[in-house]
KEDRENPA-515163 format. One line per 5 residues: number of its first residue (from 0); their letters; for each residue y, z, x of C-alpha. Coordinates in Angstrom, 3 decimals, padded with zeros to 6 digits. Last residue first. Layout:
NUM = a = Y,Z,X ~ ...;
//
This chain:
661 = ftwng = 125.585,173.176,232.469 ~ 122.479,171.055,232.795 ~ 123.325,167.827,234.599 ~ 122.185,168.935,238.056 ~ 118.542,168.936,236.970;
656 = llpes = 118.919,165.517,235.440 ~ 115.190,164.884,235.837 ~ 113.656,167.513,238.062 ~ 114.443,167.323,241.783 ~ 111.810,165.850,244.115;
651 = qgnsl = 113.733,162.628,244.686 ~ 115.639,163.570,247.817 ~ 118.511,165.952,248.352 ~ 121.230,163.349,247.872 ~ 122.200,164.495,244.371;
646 = sadfi = 122.807,168.003,245.704 ~ 126.002,166.895,247.393 ~ 126.081,166.557,251.177 ~ 127.276,162.950,251.148 ~ 130.949,163.761,250.678;
641 = dmsvs = 131.066,165.736,253.907 ~ 129.768,162.872,256.039 ~ 132.987,162.099,257.908 ~ 132.420,159.587,260.706 ~ 135.009,159.163,263.448;
636 = aetnl = 135.487,155.565,264.523 ~ 133.375,154.157,267.299 ~ 133.292,150.602,265.922 ~ 136.639,149.628,267.458 ~ 137.832,146.563,265.623;
631 = grlmd = 137.048,142.973,266.600 ~ 134.154,142.664,264.184 ~ 136.494,143.754,261.437 ~ 138.971,140.929,262.035 ~ 136.369,138.173,262.111;
626 = tweke = 134.789,139.457,258.917 ~ 138.171,139.790,257.210 ~ 139.058,136.206,258.050 ~ 135.691,134.931,256.846 ~ 135.980,136.736,253.517;
621 = eqeya = 139.505,135.379,253.006 ~ 138.228,131.859,253.657 ~ 135.528,132.425,251.034 ~ 138.172,133.464,248.465 ~ 140.381,130.520,249.405;
616 = gfgdd = 137.484,128.193,248.694 ~ 136.946,129.876,245.345 ~ 140.487,129.033,244.335 ~ 139.811,128.588,240.633 ~ 140.235,124.834,240.644;
611 = flsee = 141.663,123.759,237.291 ~ 142.924,120.447,238.600 ~ 139.309,119.474,239.164 ~ 138.285,118.175,242.574 ~ 134.785,119.641,242.440;
606 = qnapp = 134.390,118.460,238.888 ~ 132.384,115.371,239.871 ~ 129.313,117.504,240.586 ~ 128.954,118.509,236.970 ~ 129.458,122.183,236.096;
601 = aqavl = 126.401,124.461,235.752 ~ 125.685,125.617,232.236 ~ 126.443,128.517,229.893 ~ 127.958,130.799,232.510 ~ 126.479,134.270,231.972;
596 = fpyrr = 124.023,133.511,234.787 ~ 126.894,134.079,237.222 ~ 126.820,137.882,236.754 ~ 129.168,139.259,239.412 ~ 131.476,136.274,239.351;
591 = viaim = 131.288,136.345,235.558 ~ 132.624,139.910,235.523 ~ 135.349,139.056,238.006 ~ 136.827,136.209,236.051 ~ 136.949,132.474,236.669;
586 = eshpt = 134.591,132.655,239.637 ~ 131.709,131.061,237.759 ~ 133.360,127.699,238.305 ~ 132.588,127.729,242.016 ~ 128.922,128.636,241.447;
581 = rqtnv = 127.178,131.945,241.914 ~ 123.417,131.935,242.224 ~ 121.351,133.393,239.385 ~ 120.156,130.028,238.088 ~ 117.499,130.891,235.538;
576 = ppvtt = 114.000,129.418,235.343 ~ 112.497,129.539,231.837 ~ 111.093,132.809,230.470 ~ 107.747,132.429,228.694 ~ 105.822,133.174,231.890;
571 = ddleh = 107.017,136.767,231.949 ~ 106.584,138.296,235.392 ~ 105.905,141.968,236.129 ~ 102.508,141.434,237.778 ~ 104.068,138.486,239.630;
566 = fganr = 106.232,140.720,241.796 ~ 107.120,137.985,244.316 ~ 110.715,139.147,244.851 ~ 112.093,135.847,243.518 ~ 109.926,136.254,240.457;
561 = vfqic = 111.239,139.752,239.741 ~ 114.812,138.516,240.144 ~ 114.026,135.711,237.673 ~ 112.605,138.219,235.201 ~ 115.831,140.198,235.453;
556 = anytk = 117.894,137.050,234.864 ~ 115.896,136.223,231.723 ~ 116.363,139.780,230.449 ~ 120.082,139.673,231.271 ~ 120.500,136.492,229.248;
551 = ealgf = 118.597,137.790,226.226 ~ 120.373,141.150,226.442 ~ 123.732,139.366,226.251 ~ 122.517,137.367,223.248 ~ 122.029,140.620,221.433;
546 = tvrmt = 119.668,141.353,218.538 ~ 116.172,140.291,219.614 ~ 117.272,140.652,223.246 ~ 117.496,144.429,222.821 ~ 113.762,145.074,222.729;
541 = rlvri = 113.005,142.832,225.713 ~ 115.845,144.433,227.652 ~ 114.459,147.911,226.953 ~ 110.950,146.871,227.967 ~ 112.202,145.213,231.153;
536 = nirlm = 113.971,148.411,232.181 ~ 110.891,150.508,231.429 ~ 108.662,148.100,233.342 ~ 111.019,148.323,236.310 ~ 110.682,152.102,236.336;
531 = sfieq = 106.880,151.855,236.375 ~ 107.147,149.343,239.219 ~ 109.300,151.761,241.204 ~ 106.688,154.473,240.805 ~ 103.962,152.055,241.865;
526 = keept = 105.963,151.167,244.983 ~ 106.442,154.829,245.870 ~ 102.695,155.463,245.606 ~ 101.875,152.359,247.664 ~ 104.169,153.630,250.460;
521 = tqrla = 107.472,151.912,251.096 ~ 108.669,149.352,253.649 ~ 111.564,147.790,251.762 ~ 110.947,145.163,249.111 ~ 110.434,147.880,246.507;
516 = aailv = 113.928,149.218,247.188 ~ 115.510,145.796,246.623 ~ 113.589,145.511,243.353 ~ 114.759,148.982,242.323 ~ 118.393,148.165,243.103;
511 = qasdl = 118.238,144.913,241.148 ~ 116.457,146.638,238.253 ~ 119.232,149.234,237.962 ~ 121.793,146.425,237.856 ~ 119.827,144.755,235.059;
506 = msial = 119.388,147.963,233.066 ~ 123.116,148.694,233.353 ~ 124.035,145.210,232.120 ~ 121.676,145.559,229.146 ~ 123.178,148.958,228.318;
501 = wpdif = 126.475,147.117,227.849 ~ 125.201,145.797,224.502 ~ 125.325,149.305,222.974 ~ 122.963,149.343,220.005 ~ 119.657,150.501,221.475;
496 = nhmpd = 117.244,150.488,218.556 ~ 114.904,153.468,218.808 ~ 111.326,152.801,217.707 ~ 109.743,155.232,220.190 ~ 112.260,157.965,219.219;
491 = qelvk = 112.099,161.179,221.267 ~ 110.002,159.632,224.051 ~ 112.026,156.437,223.790 ~ 115.206,158.376,224.519 ~ 113.575,160.008,227.551;
486 = evlrs = 112.535,156.603,228.845 ~ 116.106,155.388,228.396 ~ 117.344,158.203,230.635 ~ 114.488,157.916,233.131 ~ 115.379,154.287,233.795;
481 = mrkah = 118.954,155.268,234.620 ~ 117.536,158.065,236.743 ~ 115.572,155.582,238.831 ~ 118.727,153.594,239.624 ~ 120.482,156.847,240.518;
476 = liskm = 117.816,157.731,243.089 ~ 117.755,154.229,244.549 ~ 121.532,154.269,245.058 ~ 121.501,157.713,246.620 ~ 118.735,156.794,249.063;
471 = tcsla = 120.560,153.667,250.186 ~ 123.886,155.455,250.571 ~ 122.293,158.124,252.780 ~ 120.562,155.490,254.918 ~ 123.799,153.522,255.385;
466 = fetpa = 125.762,156.636,256.430 ~ 123.107,157.884,258.836 ~ 122.775,154.472,260.443 ~ 126.502,154.187,261.084 ~ 128.111,151.207,259.315;
461 = lslff = 129.222,148.223,261.383 ~ 126.576,145.688,260.302 ~ 127.081,146.490,256.619 ~ 130.881,146.705,256.828 ~ 131.734,143.216,255.581;
456 = ntsar = 129.429,143.522,252.581 ~ 128.969,140.017,251.186 ~ 125.229,139.837,251.935 ~ 124.758,143.252,250.299 ~ 125.455,141.810,246.859;
451 = phnei = 121.891,140.664,246.174 ~ 120.449,143.990,247.501 ~ 117.840,143.453,250.203 ~ 119.756,145.301,252.921 ~ 120.731,148.245,250.740;
446 = wlgyl = 124.278,149.298,251.710 ~ 125.899,147.665,248.691 ~ 123.994,150.023,246.419 ~ 126.157,153.069,247.152 ~ 129.141,152.345,244.904;
441 = qcnch = 127.342,150.171,242.359 ~ 124.394,152.537,242.011 ~ 126.740,155.511,241.750 ~ 128.692,153.754,239.007 ~ 125.463,153.003,237.134;
436 = hfwth = 124.443,156.652,237.358 ~ 127.695,157.693,235.672 ~ 127.578,154.730,233.286 ~ 124.108,155.778,232.133 ~ 125.206,159.361,231.507;
431 = imllm = 128.093,158.357,229.237 ~ 125.976,155.469,227.893 ~ 123.270,157.780,226.566 ~ 125.808,160.022,224.829 ~ 127.308,156.931,223.180;
426 = dlqrs = 123.853,155.764,222.190 ~ 123.126,159.125,220.583 ~ 126.292,158.945,218.476 ~ 124.843,158.461,214.976 ~ 125.766,162.046,214.003;
421 = srfnq = 122.118,163.111,213.666 ~ 121.340,161.427,216.989 ~ 124.100,163.330,218.738 ~ 122.554,166.634,217.686 ~ 119.044,165.406,218.512;
416 = mqqve = 120.092,164.399,222.022 ~ 121.902,167.689,222.488 ~ 118.735,169.636,221.724 ~ 116.532,167.394,223.868 ~ 118.777,167.585,226.904;
411 = fsina = 121.217,164.993,228.191 ~ 124.139,167.340,228.793 ~ 127.263,166.715,226.734 ~ 127.137,170.113,224.978 ~ 127.429,171.868,228.346;
406 = rltqr = 130.744,170.198,229.090 ~ 131.128,167.601,231.832 ~ 133.794,168.558,234.371 ~ 131.436,168.770,237.371 ~ 130.015,165.286,236.882;
401 = fnels = 133.478,163.719,236.645 ~ 134.570,165.522,239.784 ~ 131.553,164.108,241.645 ~ 132.340,160.594,240.467 ~ 135.976,160.903,241.508;
396 = kalhh = 134.964,162.233,244.938 ~ 132.792,159.173,245.557 ~ 135.699,156.941,244.508 ~ 138.088,158.646,246.957 ~ 135.654,158.358,249.885;
391 = ftsga = 135.138,154.647,249.189 ~ 138.909,154.203,249.029 ~ 139.185,155.775,252.462 ~ 140.618,159.227,253.087 ~ 137.623,160.499,255.039;
386 = qwpyt = 135.935,157.704,256.952 ~ 132.621,156.179,255.841 ~ 134.354,153.350,253.979 ~ 136.267,152.301,257.129 ~ 140.021,152.315,256.779;
381 = qdisv = 142.115,149.290,255.881 ~ 144.580,151.298,253.699 ~ 143.642,149.196,250.684 ~ 139.960,149.496,251.470 ~ 138.058,146.271,251.827;
376 = lsqnf = 134.905,145.352,249.949 ~ 137.098,142.992,247.905 ~ 134.844,142.665,244.887 ~ 133.154,145.998,245.519 ~ 136.482,147.809,245.309;
371 = rmies = 137.202,146.076,242.015 ~ 133.831,147.183,240.680 ~ 134.432,150.749,241.826 ~ 137.851,150.921,240.139 ~ 136.421,149.482,236.912;
366 = riivv = 133.609,152.034,237.021 ~ 136.036,154.929,237.387 ~ 137.874,153.728,234.272 ~ 134.555,153.457,232.432 ~ 133.721,157.034,233.467;
361 = kiyya = 136.934,158.353,231.958 ~ 136.659,156.451,228.676 ~ 133.061,157.543,228.120 ~ 134.080,161.112,228.834 ~ 136.723,160.796,226.104;
356 = cpnta = 133.883,159.528,223.880 ~ 133.011,163.194,223.440 ~ 135.931,163.450,220.956 ~ 138.635,166.003,221.722 ~ 139.162,168.846,219.234;
351 = svqqp = 136.852,171.195,221.168 ~ 138.771,170.539,224.389 ~ 142.112,171.027,222.650 ~ 141.053,174.454,221.400 ~ 139.438,175.435,224.704;
346 = dgmpd = 142.648,174.667,226.681 ~ 141.707,174.192,230.335 ~ 139.863,170.899,230.763 ~ 142.660,169.488,232.893 ~ 144.927,166.824,231.382;
341 = qlrlt = 144.987,163.403,233.067 ~ 143.626,161.349,230.166 ~ 145.237,163.387,227.440 ~ 143.641,166.244,225.562 ~ 143.604,166.605,221.799;
336 = qchlg = 145.924,168.240,219.254 ~ 144.681,168.406,215.668 ~ 145.612,167.115,212.185 ~ 142.813,167.062,209.634 ~ 142.276,163.643,208.052;
331 = qffnw = 138.703,164.449,206.985 ~ 137.249,161.406,208.746 ~ 139.226,161.980,211.931 ~ 139.000,165.763,212.010 ~ 135.208,165.635,211.634;
326 = ancpl = 134.708,162.783,214.135 ~ 136.374,164.547,217.042 ~ 139.781,163.405,218.245 ~ 140.448,160.351,220.360 ~ 142.341,160.924,223.645;
321 = plkdm = 146.074,161.428,223.456 ~ 148.348,158.591,224.629 ~ 151.021,159.575,227.131 ~ 149.005,158.668,230.239 ~ 147.726,155.346,228.887;
316 = lnans = 149.935,152.961,230.842 ~ 149.191,155.002,233.968 ~ 145.577,153.784,233.731 ~ 146.626,150.374,235.073 ~ 144.408,147.787,233.437;
311 = hvedc = 147.464,145.676,232.617 ~ 148.292,145.052,236.268 ~ 144.677,144.835,237.462 ~ 143.719,141.779,235.442 ~ 140.561,141.990,233.343;
306 = lllch = 137.392,143.664,234.526 ~ 135.461,143.067,231.287 ~ 134.606,146.761,231.108 ~ 138.230,147.700,231.768 ~ 139.604,145.562,228.933;
301 = lvyis = 136.795,146.811,226.706 ~ 137.955,150.364,227.379 ~ 141.635,149.471,226.870 ~ 140.992,147.768,223.554 ~ 138.996,150.700,222.212;
296 = wmlrv = 141.602,153.133,223.492 ~ 144.344,151.297,221.586 ~ 142.209,151.134,218.450 ~ 141.529,154.863,218.684 ~ 145.229,155.709,218.813;
291 = rseqr = 146.033,153.455,215.837 ~ 143.140,154.907,213.864 ~ 144.430,158.393,214.710 ~ 147.825,157.534,213.255 ~ 146.205,156.308,210.046;
286 = afnra = 144.004,159.395,209.770 ~ 146.983,161.663,210.415 ~ 149.057,160.277,207.535 ~ 148.292,163.175,205.220 ~ 149.378,165.577,207.944;
281 = qaase = 152.617,163.629,208.393 ~ 153.408,163.943,204.693 ~ 152.563,167.651,204.629 ~ 154.909,168.384,207.487 ~ 154.594,169.569,211.056;
276 = appey = 156.194,166.585,212.716 ~ 153.906,164.097,214.420 ~ 153.554,164.150,218.217 ~ 155.019,160.933,219.639 ~ 152.693,158.391,221.176;
271 = anmkl = 153.104,155.282,223.296 ~ 150.041,153.135,224.039 ~ 150.451,151.373,220.684 ~ 153.784,150.074,221.874 ~ 153.537,147.070,219.513;
266 = qlavr = 154.113,144.821,222.532 ~ 151.493,146.826,224.400 ~ 149.030,146.164,221.594 ~ 149.883,142.452,221.679 ~ 149.181,142.383,225.405;
261 = falai = 145.865,144.171,225.010 ~ 144.756,141.939,222.155 ~ 145.497,138.827,224.217 ~ 143.421,140.121,227.131 ~ 140.699,141.142,224.675;
256 = ynwap = 140.459,137.677,223.163 ~ 140.497,135.757,226.444 ~ 137.961,138.052,228.130 ~ 135.643,137.744,225.153 ~ 136.026,133.962,225.353;
251 = vfnge = 134.852,134.130,229.024 ~ 132.209,136.793,228.478 ~ 129.933,134.929,226.127 ~ 126.966,137.318,226.314 ~ 126.450,137.378,222.543;
246 = qvhhl = 127.259,141.065,222.296 ~ 130.316,140.507,224.456 ~ 131.360,137.666,222.164 ~ 131.186,140.005,219.157 ~ 133.174,142.661,221.005;
241 = altql = 135.965,140.160,221.651 ~ 136.022,139.086,217.995 ~ 136.274,142.709,216.865 ~ 139.121,143.430,219.284 ~ 140.999,140.319,218.165;
236 = iavnt = 140.618,141.350,214.518 ~ 141.850,144.871,215.293 ~ 144.918,143.432,217.051 ~ 145.588,141.247,214.013 ~ 145.507,144.314,211.797;
231 = msvvd = 147.873,146.135,214.159 ~ 150.470,143.436,213.615 ~ 152.367,140.840,215.612 ~ 152.528,137.754,213.412 ~ 152.690,134.306,215.037;
226 = masaf = 148.921,134.380,215.512 ~ 148.295,134.183,211.775 ~ 147.495,130.449,211.606 ~ 144.930,130.793,214.416 ~ 143.143,133.502,212.441;
221 = qtkvt = 141.816,130.919,210.016 ~ 139.605,129.202,212.585 ~ 138.407,132.287,214.457 ~ 137.750,134.084,211.177 ~ 135.790,131.130,209.827;
216 = eiwrq = 133.726,130.962,213.017 ~ 132.890,134.653,212.686 ~ 131.929,134.204,209.060 ~ 129.731,131.231,209.970 ~ 127.912,133.341,212.559;
211 = gqeqm = 127.348,136.032,209.948 ~ 125.928,133.433,207.572 ~ 123.335,132.601,210.198 ~ 122.408,136.281,210.463 ~ 122.229,136.540,206.668;
206 = mtddq = 119.913,133.540,206.531 ~ 117.665,135.156,209.110 ~ 117.325,138.335,207.050 ~ 116.399,141.238,209.320 ~ 120.000,142.435,209.435;
201 = fkasi = 121.583,143.643,212.683 ~ 123.167,140.253,213.335 ~ 125.129,140.612,210.081 ~ 127.187,143.459,211.585 ~ 129.514,141.234,213.640;
196 = gcvam = 130.071,138.768,210.801 ~ 130.628,141.397,208.134 ~ 133.240,143.183,210.250 ~ 134.908,139.850,211.037 ~ 135.038,139.063,207.304;
191 = lllrp = 136.635,142.437,206.638 ~ 139.238,141.776,209.313 ~ 139.946,138.352,207.826 ~ 140.276,139.718,204.295 ~ 142.556,142.642,205.006;
186 = stgre = 141.421,145.155,202.352 ~ 143.855,145.443,199.427 ~ 141.488,145.056,196.469 ~ 141.988,148.614,195.298 ~ 138.273,149.396,195.594;
181 = ltefl = 138.074,147.840,199.046 ~ 141.229,149.655,200.103 ~ 139.418,152.891,199.304 ~ 136.273,151.692,201.049 ~ 138.207,151.099,204.268;
176 = sghhl = 140.097,154.379,203.954 ~ 136.867,156.348,203.621 ~ 135.210,154.808,206.682 ~ 138.218,154.930,209.006 ~ 138.037,152.111,211.541;
171 = fnncs = 138.766,152.949,215.205 ~ 135.296,153.813,216.481 ~ 134.844,151.045,219.088 ~ 134.533,153.402,222.065 ~ 131.895,151.037,223.462;
166 = vphvr = 129.464,151.984,220.694 ~ 129.723,154.214,217.591 ~ 131.324,151.640,215.193 ~ 128.909,148.807,215.889 ~ 125.444,149.927,214.704;
161 = nfyad = 125.818,152.609,212.013 ~ 129.434,152.003,210.947 ~ 128.873,148.248,210.946 ~ 125.573,148.550,209.101 ~ 127.379,150.535,206.400;
156 = illrl = 129.936,147.725,206.136 ~ 127.122,145.185,205.879 ~ 125.430,147.079,203.042 ~ 128.771,147.499,201.286 ~ 129.284,143.761,201.364;
151 = tnsdp = 125.738,143.125,200.193 ~ 126.326,145.292,197.132 ~ 129.720,143.750,196.307 ~ 128.680,140.140,196.693 ~ 129.067,138.380,199.999;
146 = lssdd = 132.286,136.791,201.290 ~ 133.261,133.116,201.533 ~ 132.716,132.589,197.796 ~ 135.437,135.100,196.935 ~ 134.325,137.032,193.843;
141 = lslst = 134.778,140.329,195.632 ~ 138.360,139.460,196.448 ~ 139.491,140.979,199.698 ~ 143.060,140.594,200.790 ~ 145.046,137.906,202.556;
136 = arsdr = 148.688,138.912,203.048 ~ 147.850,140.818,206.234 ~ 146.515,137.612,207.778 ~ 149.948,136.062,207.721 ~ 152.355,134.254,205.454;
131 = pttnt = 149.712,133.554,202.852 ~ 149.494,130.025,201.409 ~ 149.518,129.924,197.640 ~ 147.135,128.097,195.396 ~ 148.136,128.020,191.725;
126 = pstns = 145.252,129.080,189.566 ~ 143.977,126.834,186.765 ~ 144.850,128.128,183.316 ~ 145.571,124.720,181.775 ~ 148.190,124.952,179.062;
121 = gptha = 147.538,125.321,175.354 ~ 149.347,128.613,175.064 ~ 151.539,129.250,178.127 ~ 149.716,131.548,180.538 ~ 149.993,129.402,183.678;
116 = qstcr = 148.261,131.203,186.515 ~ 149.681,132.726,189.685 ~ 148.227,134.072,192.903 ~ 149.646,136.484,195.499 ~ 146.920,137.828,197.779;
111 = vnrre = 147.439,141.501,198.512 ~ 149.193,143.244,201.401 ~ 151.026,145.743,199.136 ~ 154.432,144.781,200.555 ~ 153.598,141.081,200.375;
106 = cttcp = 152.353,141.470,196.823 ~ 155.585,143.215,195.785 ~ 157.852,140.746,197.609 ~ 156.317,137.734,195.889 ~ 154.164,135.221,197.735;
101 = rggdc = 155.230,132.856,196.330 ~ 158.391,134.397,194.917 ~ 158.777,135.231,191.244 ~ 160.585,138.522,191.827 ~ 157.757,140.539,190.304;
96 = klkrk = 157.995,144.061,188.918 ~ 154.675,145.772,188.378 ~ 152.443,145.859,185.326 ~ 149.227,146.158,187.380 ~ 147.695,142.980,185.938;
91 = rcpdc = 151.030,141.176,185.687 ~ 151.909,142.065,189.280 ~ 148.489,140.905,190.548 ~ 148.655,137.663,188.470 ~ 152.136,136.552,189.499;
86 = aaltr = 155.075,137.009,187.166 ~ 156.503,133.941,185.449 ~ 160.065,132.653,185.049 ~ 161.585,135.678,186.703 ~ 165.178,136.411,185.744;
81 = irkhg = 167.408,138.254,188.176 ~ 168.939,140.946,185.989 ~ 172.675,141.564,185.996 ~ 173.362,145.186,186.775 ~ 173.450,148.082,184.303;
76 = aetvn = 171.129,150.404,186.212 ~ 168.334,149.671,183.751 ~ 168.753,145.968,184.434 ~ 170.826,143.607,182.311 ~ 169.864,140.093,181.141;
71 = ldptv = 167.149,141.362,178.843 ~ 169.716,143.102,176.607 ~ 167.716,145.523,174.571 ~ 167.599,145.294,170.756 ~ 169.056,148.411,169.190;
66 = rrtrp = 167.604,151.698,168.065 ~ 169.755,154.213,166.207 ~ 169.619,157.939,166.429 ~ 171.431,160.779,164.727 ~ 171.080,164.203,166.229;
61 = sgsrl = 171.105,167.199,163.918 ~ 173.792,169.912,163.544 ~ 176.079,167.887,161.355 ~ 175.790,164.749,163.477 ~ 175.096,165.068,167.225;
56 = wrcei = 174.879,161.603,168.739 ~ 171.804,159.872,170.160 ~ 171.806,156.334,171.456 ~ 168.189,155.201,171.620 ~ 167.430,152.615,174.288;
51 = glrqc = 168.135,148.905,174.650 ~ 169.614,149.250,178.132 ~ 172.738,147.275,177.287 ~ 173.199,149.010,173.949 ~ 172.632,152.412,175.529;
46 = rlcvd = 175.404,151.617,178.036 ~ 177.846,150.305,175.388 ~ 177.561,153.341,173.166 ~ 175.805,153.128,169.828 ~ 176.762,155.182,166.747;
41 = rtgdc = 180.205,156.112,168.067 ~ 181.606,154.562,171.240 ~ 182.147,157.320,173.792 ~ 182.301,154.982,176.840 ~ 179.481,156.942,178.499;
36 = kvkra = 179.074,157.806,182.192 ~ 175.715,158.904,183.498 ~ 173.982,162.281,183.664 ~ 170.756,160.938,182.143 ~ 170.696,163.781,179.608;
31 = actlc = 174.405,163.321,178.926 ~ 173.925,159.570,178.551 ~ 171.278,160.122,175.898 ~ 173.219,162.928,174.144 ~ 176.189,160.671,173.704;
26 = rkprh = 179.399,161.063,175.664 ~ 182.861,162.566,175.130 ~ 181.623,165.214,172.702 ~ 183.806,165.881,169.617 ~ 185.506,169.300,169.854;
21 = qkena = 189.111,168.141,169.245 ~ 188.025,165.486,166.777 ~ 186.177,168.154,164.749 ~ 189.301,170.332,164.555 ~ 191.378,167.384,163.390;
16 = ttvpe = 188.905,166.672,160.610 ~ 186.394,163.835,160.647 ~ 185.424,162.420,157.285 ~ 181.738,161.910,157.054 ~ 180.169,158.496,157.663;
11 = epssm = 176.421,158.942,157.094 ~ 177.061,161.053,153.979 ~ 179.236,158.250,152.505 ~ 182.991,157.871,151.913 ~ 184.154,155.436,149.221;
6 = dnkps = 184.896,158.143,146.670 ~ 187.059,160.073,149.138 ~ 189.166,157.021,149.734 ~ 189.412,156.417,146.062 ~ 191.002,159.887,145.607;
1 = sm = 189.180,162.632,143.876 ~ 190.003,163.747,140.439;
//
């Protein structure tokens, strides 16, 4: 007969012998698998009870499990849980942890808009408006009334990559990454709105163009609240706004935006670069790093084109930054090593990995140096321009070195034109060659007597005849070649849409040189040739003015120059009179000083004593002092003509771009 104790025992609670107690495990199977401590409590240990998970113990060769109700006040690690009254909508939708903040930490880290709705039964489900901390916390919502529908949005983004992305070294957005963030709903809303606003002008729909202007105004208004945040997204927004104002011909606000963008970029040290480690993670992140590099170059190029302050335009700031890589590596995210600004064209692998826009960057830097030299018209070392070692001599050598270092696949031949056209980079190739000829026109054009800027040339009356004649012929030759470039594009594509707004400036400067050449004593045949070139320039400006406000202003100014020269056969009676004379308040920045018609309207007469005087009187006094000083110098200085013996000065009988075929 068994004892009562044995009768009361059950199969689930077997009697434990001394041998079994000796070999009993010290922790449950669940804690053993998780490699955490266990208090050894049978059936359910304290840790499993807190976590609300199965506590498994080995019973007679098979595990015994028991599920308990989890303790909601304890986290998985065993710590006290911080209770959240209600998770936000994005965290609830994606089943992510939410700390209940507005915005919450998860949404702020993912750069999405943090919204919340009341989900209590019977309550109103109206969203709770939250104010983002910065522009990064505002993301795209396709049902946002301030943005177009999904199809129109993608249409505008494609227009951006076709019409805006390839020009002015503006190719810093990654096409695939932008659409990926669009699908996830994490696209920066203000940046996306700026992209839509700048690309809307390329649409044929008038209502869409007007909506694009409203998008730009909305970005400018809402961006003011995000200015306290230093981020790369904000730098990209500033760059986009500056480019928009350049397209519209509003150079003063463009100068303000790009100057601010440049300073913020330097604060973020975007001009510094450390080679990434050879790892899979760094290789996957190459596209993001390349976008940062390209954005810095885009800002610097526009900074140079707008002729901003000399201190921050110093090319030494960009010495450590690699030049942009080719389009294939960028879009595919393939890591590669490219050249730097001062590197020689020696390594074939790095040369092939470098984007052709590197030549665009180099020639723009040379242009900024020439434009600054033309503003002062005085060499730093106070030597005559025709003397060896002068600034003029150095700039001429820089242009010749640039021409000699161009690769064969950058030549402006039919085959290369079609290759660049297929990759949507024909306008970039055009501007590389156009800027080269434009720089030569600016450097040598000041020695043409009828040139608008020749009246401010201190050295014009002192220059040797041979030097002035050589400069005049070179300037006219390069002005004609600028017209030949666009003519060659139109021969390949008669309906080509020129998308780089800076081409309008080049066409205007070319027209000024050609008009000054036509006013000289030339033969009827030469005059007819010049007129044919002027018609090409006017045709390009007339085509571009439909899209760009800058082209509209330069077209009107070009027609005014034609009128002033008396060339009525080239006149356009629909163009109103334009004031092309510089005014005191057009001296705010160098680019406006050179193109005074970009000022919206002449200032009232009572503003002559304004507190915001730009010092134009001091500028004229400086000109007078230099004139008096130079006229007292010895005019029999040695003349070095070695830099004027290049093949480009051998008359106009050479074939088009004959020296540009490598």
